[in-house]
Steps between C-alpha positions, in 0.01 A plus 500: 500500500640837396667711760485875540827539310382328181181703460675826396718304257193343340325836473803658332526203262130522406527877447805449276322237288197729458728789401678287237170377350350851482819649353517229234136552405540879475815477287336258255164678460514645150259781410440547129377840375231508230744602225737205558500122473705301752658183363575249775741237369704211636222267615261280300133603482203309362265702280121445505523309169749253653824627346803543727707818456796649684347841566190679623373845409339749739336808348406762755455386858741306717652156550739321732837394361648174622836589656808347334283307249344785297625825351297793368543729202260758358352586163367852449176554308562792266173515311154353530434500124746225414588300808715250315738774384445720806710295743866558566739342748614709799817407687 
Protein backbone atom coordinates (compact mmCIF):
# COMPACT_ATOMS: atom_id res chain seq x y z
CA UNK A 1 0.00 0.00 0.00
CA UNK A 2 2.73 2.45 0.96
CA UNK A 3 5.76 2.70 -1.24
CA UNK A 4 9.35 3.19 -0.19
CA UNK A 5 9.08 6.93 -0.78
CA UNK A 6 6.20 7.50 1.65
CA UNK A 7 7.79 5.70 4.60
CA UNK A 8 10.43 8.41 5.32
CA UNK A 9 7.75 11.10 5.02
CA UNK A 10 5.57 9.29 7.56
CA UNK A 11 8.49 8.83 9.95
CA UNK A 12 9.39 12.53 9.76
CA UNK A 13 5.72 13.47 10.31
CA UNK A 14 5.43 11.19 13.36
CA UNK A 15 8.69 12.55 14.80
CA UNK A 16 7.45 16.12 14.30
CA UNK A 17 4.13 15.40 16.06
CA UNK A 18 5.96 13.80 19.01
CA UNK A 19 8.30 16.80 19.22
CA UNK A 20 5.38 19.25 19.27
CA UNK A 21 3.53 17.29 22.00
CA UNK A 22 6.63 17.01 24.22
CA UNK A 23 7.53 20.69 23.73
CA UNK A 24 4.00 21.78 24.62
CA UNK A 25 3.98 19.62 27.75
CA UNK A 26 7.37 20.92 28.92
CA UNK A 27 6.43 24.57 28.37
CA UNK A 28 3.18 24.20 30.34
CA UNK A 29 4.54 22.21 33.30
CA UNK A 30 4.50 24.70 36.17
CA UNK A 31 6.64 23.97 39.24
CA UNK A 32 5.58 25.79 42.39
CA UNK A 33 8.17 26.33 45.16
CA UNK A 34 7.09 25.83 48.78
CA UNK A 35 7.02 29.57 49.53
CA UNK A 36 4.62 30.43 46.67
CA UNK A 37 1.04 29.74 45.62
CA UNK A 38 0.28 29.41 41.90
CA UNK A 39 -3.12 30.74 40.84
CA UNK A 40 -4.31 29.15 37.60
CA UNK A 41 -7.16 31.21 36.15
CA UNK A 42 -9.20 31.35 32.97
CA UNK A 43 -10.98 27.99 33.14
CA UNK A 44 -13.88 26.82 35.33
CA UNK A 45 -13.12 24.30 38.09
CA UNK A 46 -15.53 22.37 40.31
CA UNK A 47 -14.63 22.29 44.00
CA UNK A 48 -15.24 19.19 46.15
CA UNK A 49 -18.29 20.88 47.73
CA UNK A 50 -19.87 21.37 44.27
CA UNK A 51 -19.20 25.08 43.75
CA UNK A 52 -17.80 26.20 40.38
CA UNK A 53 -14.98 28.77 40.44
CA UNK A 54 -12.79 30.34 37.77
CA UNK A 55 -9.44 29.51 39.38
CA UNK A 56 -7.43 26.77 41.04
CA UNK A 57 -4.66 27.09 43.61
CA UNK A 58 -1.49 24.99 43.74
CA UNK A 59 0.68 25.29 46.85
CA UNK A 60 4.06 23.65 46.50
CA UNK A 61 4.41 20.94 43.88
CA UNK A 62 3.57 21.11 40.20
CA UNK A 63 0.66 21.23 37.77
CA UNK A 64 0.02 21.33 34.04
CA UNK A 65 -1.38 24.54 32.57
CA UNK A 66 -3.85 24.25 29.71
CA UNK A 67 -2.30 26.14 26.79
CA UNK A 68 -4.25 29.17 25.53
CA UNK A 69 -7.09 28.53 28.03
CA UNK A 70 -5.33 29.14 31.38
CA UNK A 71 -2.88 31.71 32.72
CA UNK A 72 -0.79 31.56 35.89
CA UNK A 73 0.15 34.16 38.46
CA UNK A 74 1.87 33.69 41.82
CA UNK A 75 1.28 34.72 45.41
CA UNK A 76 4.27 34.76 47.76
CA UNK A 77 3.89 33.49 51.33
CA UNK A 78 5.67 36.00 53.55
CA UNK A 79 4.95 34.59 56.99
CA UNK A 80 3.60 31.40 58.46
CA UNK A 81 2.09 33.09 61.53
CA UNK A 82 -0.69 34.90 59.70
CA UNK A 83 -1.27 33.32 56.31
CA UNK A 84 -4.23 35.53 55.45
CA UNK A 85 -2.09 38.67 55.67
CA UNK A 86 1.12 36.93 54.58
CA UNK A 87 0.27 36.69 50.88
CA UNK A 88 1.20 39.28 48.30
CA UNK A 89 0.80 39.33 44.53
CA UNK A 90 3.94 38.93 42.39
CA UNK A 91 3.94 40.09 38.77
